[in-house]
C-alpha positions, 0 to 999 in steps of 0.5 A: 242712234240712241242718246246716252243718258247725262246726268249732268242735264239733269242737274243743269235742269235743276240748277236752271229751276233754282234760278228760276225762284227767288230766295224769298220763294224757296224760303216761303216753300221750306219754312212753315207760316207761323201766326202768334195769337193772344187769349185772355181771361176776364175772370178773377178765377182760373180755367181749365180745358176750354176750346178756342175756335179759330173760324175756317174763313180766318184760317183760310186767309192767313194759311190758304184755303188748302191748309187743314194741318196745324201745330199749335204751340204754347210756351213751347209745349203743343196744344191739343188742336182739331181741324173741323170741316163740317158741323157747327164749329168750323175751323181750328180748334184748340184745347187750352189746358189752364189759363189762370185769373186774368192771365193773358196768354200768347200761343203759335200756330203753324201749318205744320203737320203735327206728329204727336198723338193726343188721347181721344176725350170725346166720341160721337157715334151712331150705330145701327143693324144690318143683315136682318129685316123689318117685321111689324116695325121690329127688326129681326136678326142682324149685327151692329155696325157704326155709320156716319149717317142715317135717313131713318127708315119708316119702319123705325119706331121706339124699341124696333131694336135697330139702333144701338142704345135707340140713337145717336151718342156722344160723350166727353171724358167726363159724361155720355149722352144720348136722344131716341132717334124716333118719334120721342126724341128725348135726351138721356144720360149715361154717368161714367165712371172712367175718363176713356171713351165707353159708347163703343161697348154700350148696348153690345152685350145686350140691347139695354144692358146699360140700365145696369151698373158696369165697370164703365157707368151706366144709364142714369136718367129715366126720361119717359114722356118727359123732357129728360135732359134738355129735350128739344120741345115747344111750349103748346097749350100749357104743355111741353111738347117734344119733337114727335110728329115728323115726316122724316129724320136724318142724322149724321156724325159731323165730327168724332175728334180727340177734343171735339165731337158733333151730331146733326140732326134733321126733323123734316115737317115737325107738324106744328099748329102754325104749320109744318117746319124743319128743325136742324139740331147740331149738338156738340161737346168738347174734352174736359166738360160735362157741358153740351151745346144745342143749336137749333134753327127752324126753316119757318117761324115758330111760336117758341122754343122749349126745353127743360128737365124731368120732375122728380120728387127725389130731387130739389129745383134749383134756379139762377139769377137773370143778371148774366147773359146766361142762366140755369134751371137745374135739378139735384138729389137721389134721382138716378137710376142707380138711387144715388145723387145726380145733378142735371141742368139746362143752361140758356140765354136769358136774353131769349127767356119768355117764361120758366114754368112747368107741367105735370111731367117737366120743369120748363123754360120757354124761349123766344122763337122769333129768330128761328134760332136758339143755343142752349147747354145742357149737363149732368153730374153723377156723384160716382164720377171719378173726382165727381160732385157730391153735393148740392152745395158743389153743384150749385157752385159749379153751375154758378161758375159755368154760367159765369164763364159762358157770359164772360168767355175768353178773349182771343186776339188774332 
């Protein structure tokens, strides 16, 4: 015999379940958790587009390990934020548009999905060819596609025409960078004349078309055999030696977000006089800045780390003092490939400096490898940027302010 459906029975089950939960349980399930935090600026000048990091472990303690969607508000206005599951800065990143001199601000984080769309102000990408083949270490035919990661083929070398603009690229709304994913491992600069992402189109209309002026900008730095802008190196026999002779290379885009992007590179078996080591590089950039951070880790003891800048007769060398936690080595002048003014700089931790020197090709800063780790910053400022820096005096003032900010970071109270 069939039993008729009884809608009241379903209602009874729901009522029984409601009775099972306490009022506080139901509120906890229906209302988001909120968390108030404070941030303060210890400096005597205002700061714009600073990124705050709430580490993954701290966020998990507050909201639970499964929470990855958040809304951040300041005085009722939502701030751009981004969850990073991978990369060097794992956790919740928050972009603070402005904080005034000596100001204290309070913002609120809730585990509530944000439905607001913020402009994409950073990008990282890696693109190589598919559908062709290697012949005598050149890639014939094929078409470019973006990929998340790449174990570099043994056949690949410089000018193989396999990787678009020869390596990974990353950018903020102010500037773009790339490095050669081959034995050269030099870092280059894309000057930008717009604040929108541009890398997705670079090198699509001819392999090295980016050396010519375009509406978006152009490649503005000649790297050659030099350290270019902040290339990873060691100081050996009176010369800077880039990460050249390795067993293999691997690169991965770990973040490609609206306010933060990052790239992981593994240099396996760098052959040094003291023996082989694996170098892990994590490069990151956030919205509103020219600075890109490079975090290095060596698997084995290393005599030193080194980095620096191309020597150019058209550019003047500028050095900072050593009285802050960070210092800089910079050049400024008509050294761009557009034959106009370009400033480039490496910002380094002063506590790790062994010497500031030079070789025939580069200005060099040598840093301690004792802890097998190093974090430093690179930056470039091209005079054709929108509202860009157009004089050496402006560039030096900008650098002085940046090392003050790095030496006196925003103070975050959980």
